C-alpha positions in Angstrom: -87.2 26.3 -156.0 -85.7 23.6 -158.1 -84.5 20.4 -156.6 -80.9 21.2 -157.6 -80.9 24.4 -155.6 -82.4 22.7 -152.5 -79.7 20.0 -152.7 -77.0 22.6 -153.0 -78.3 24.6 -150.1 -78.6 21.5 -147.9 -75.0 20.4 -148.8 -73.7 23.8 -147.7 -75.8 23.6 -144.5 -74.3 20.1 -143.8 -70.8 21.4 -144.3 -71.3 24.2 -141.8 -73.0 21.8 -139.3 -70.1 19.3 -139.6 -67.5 22.1 -139.2 -69.3 23.4 -136.1 -69.5 20.0 -134.5 -65.8 19.3 -135.2 -64.7 22.7 -133.9 -66.8 22.2 -130.7 -65.3 18.7 -130.2 -61.8 19.9 -130.8 -62.3 22.8 -128.3 -63.8 20.5 -125.7 -61.3 17.6 -125.9 -58.1 18.7 -127.8 -57.2 22.3 -127.7 -58.6 25.6 -126.4 -57.5 29.3 -126.3 -57.1 31.5 -123.3 -56.6 35.2 -123.1 -54.1 36.5 -120.6 -55.6 39.3 -118.6 -52.7 40.2 -116.3 -49.0 40.9 -116.4 -48.0 38.0 -114.1 -46.3 36.1 -116.9 -44.5 39.0 -118.5 -42.1 38.9 -120.4 -43.0 35.4 -121.5 -46.7 36.2 -122.1 -47.9 39.8 -122.3 -51.2 41.3 -121.2 -53.8 40.6 -123.9 -51.9 37.8 -125.6 -53.7 34.6 -126.3 -52.3 31.1 -125.7 -53.2 27.9 -127.5 -53.5 25.2 -124.9 -53.5 21.4 -125.3 -55.9 19.4 -123.2 -54.0 16.2 -124.2 -50.5 17.1 -122.9 -50.8 15.2 -119.7 -52.9 12.2 -120.8 -49.8 10.0 -121.1 -47.3 11.9 -119.1 -46.8 14.1 -116.0 -46.6 17.8 -115.9 -42.9 19.0 -115.7 -41.2 21.9 -114.0 -41.2 24.9 -116.4 -44.5 23.9 -118.1 -46.9 26.8 -118.5 -50.4 25.5 -117.6 -54.0 26.6 -117.3 -55.9 25.7 -114.2 -58.8 26.9 -112.1 -57.6 29.3 -109.3 -57.6 27.1 -106.2 -59.3 29.8 -104.0 -62.1 30.5 -106.6 -62.4 27.8 -109.2 -64.7 30.0 -111.4 -61.5 31.8 -112.5 -58.8 30.3 -114.7 -55.2 31.1 -114.2 -52.1 30.6 -116.4 -48.8 30.1 -114.5 -45.6 28.2 -114.7 -45.0 25.0 -112.7 -42.1 25.6 -110.4 -42.5 22.9 -107.7 -43.3 19.3 -108.2 -44.9 16.7 -105.8 -42.8 15.7 -102.8 -40.4 18.7 -103.2 -39.7 21.4 -100.7 -39.8 24.9 -102.2 -38.6 28.1 -100.7 -37.7 31.6 -101.8 -35.0 33.6 -100.1 -32.6 36.4 -101.0 -34.2 36.7 -104.4 -33.8 33.1 -105.4 -36.1 30.1 -105.5 -34.8 26.9 -103.9 -36.0 23.4 -104.6 -34.9 20.9 -101.9 -32.2 23.4 -100.8 -30.7 23.9 -104.3 -31.1 27.1 -106.3 -33.4 26.9 -109.3 -32.0 28.3 -112.6 -34.8 30.4 -114.1 -33.8 32.3 -117.3 -37.4 33.2 -118.0 -37.9 35.3 -114.8 -38.3 39.0 -115.3 -36.6 40.0 -112.0 -35.5 38.4 -108.7 -37.9 37.9 -105.9 -38.4 40.9 -103.6 -40.0 38.8 -100.9 -39.1 35.6 -99.2 -41.5 32.7 -98.9 -41.8 29.2 -97.6 -40.5 26.6 -97.1 -43.5 24.6 -98.3 -43.6 20.8 -98.7 -45.6 20.1 -101.9 -48.1 17.3 -101.4 -48.4 14.3 -103.7 -50.3 15.0 -106.9 -49.9 18.7 -106.4 -47.8 21.5 -108.0 -46.5 24.9 -106.9 -47.2 27.6 -109.5 -45.5 31.0 -110.0 -45.7 33.7 -112.6 -42.6 34.8 -114.5 -43.1 38.4 -113.4 -42.5 37.3 -109.7 -43.0 40.7 -108.1 -46.3 41.3 -109.9 -47.9 37.8 -109.7 -50.7 36.5 -107.5 -49.4 32.9 -107.4 -49.0 29.9 -105.0 -47.0 32.0 -102.5 -50.1 34.1 -101.7 -53.0 31.8 -102.1 -54.9 30.3 -99.2 -54.8 26.9 -101.0 -51.1 26.9 -102.1 -51.1 24.0 -104.5 -52.8 22.9 -107.7 -53.9 19.3 -107.8 -52.9 17.5 -111.0 -56.4 16.6 -112.0 -57.3 20.3 -112.0 -54.8 21.2 -114.6 -56.8 21.9 -117.8 -53.9 22.0 -120.2 -50.4 23.0 -121.2 -49.8 26.2 -123.1 -48.2 25.4 -126.5 -47.8 28.8 -128.0 -48.9 32.4 -127.7 -50.0 34.9 -130.1 -51.0 38.6 -129.8 -54.5 39.8 -129.9 -55.0 41.2 -133.4 -57.5 43.7 -134.7 -58.6 43.4 -138.3 -58.0 47.1 -139.0 -55.3 49.1 -137.4 -52.5 48.2 -135.0 -52.0 45.1 -132.9 -53.6 45.5 -129.5 -51.8 44.6 -126.3 
């Protein structure tokens, strides 16, 4: 092999190595993708959709009510969940007559698929903790049903920024 060919091959190998290292670092420290396996967030996120999630969202700020976040399931941390933050630290949350109440006031939730069919609470949310619920309230295994009801702030892996459907290269979009 001539020296020119060897240099050309090595330059391409170097490009791929750098691209791989950058992609790994971005995935580890900046953004990551999750696939949604259940209908708990319908109609906001559908089964099979993927969400681009930012690991940096809460570096300089606190999670807010309404944020959709990824976190390890508090009762089995080997499983990641994606839910909406409903209750904030220090608040009392309760569900009755189909409505969620925060500190006794009804919460406006335009993203909810249907009203609650089951009352819950009241629960006082501890400091540095959050109460999570799915948008498809009557088909969501969320804070209402967990043994460990709250997600600690440091366990939140990231905030979902956008969703996109799972595509196939040939044929129809899969859901």
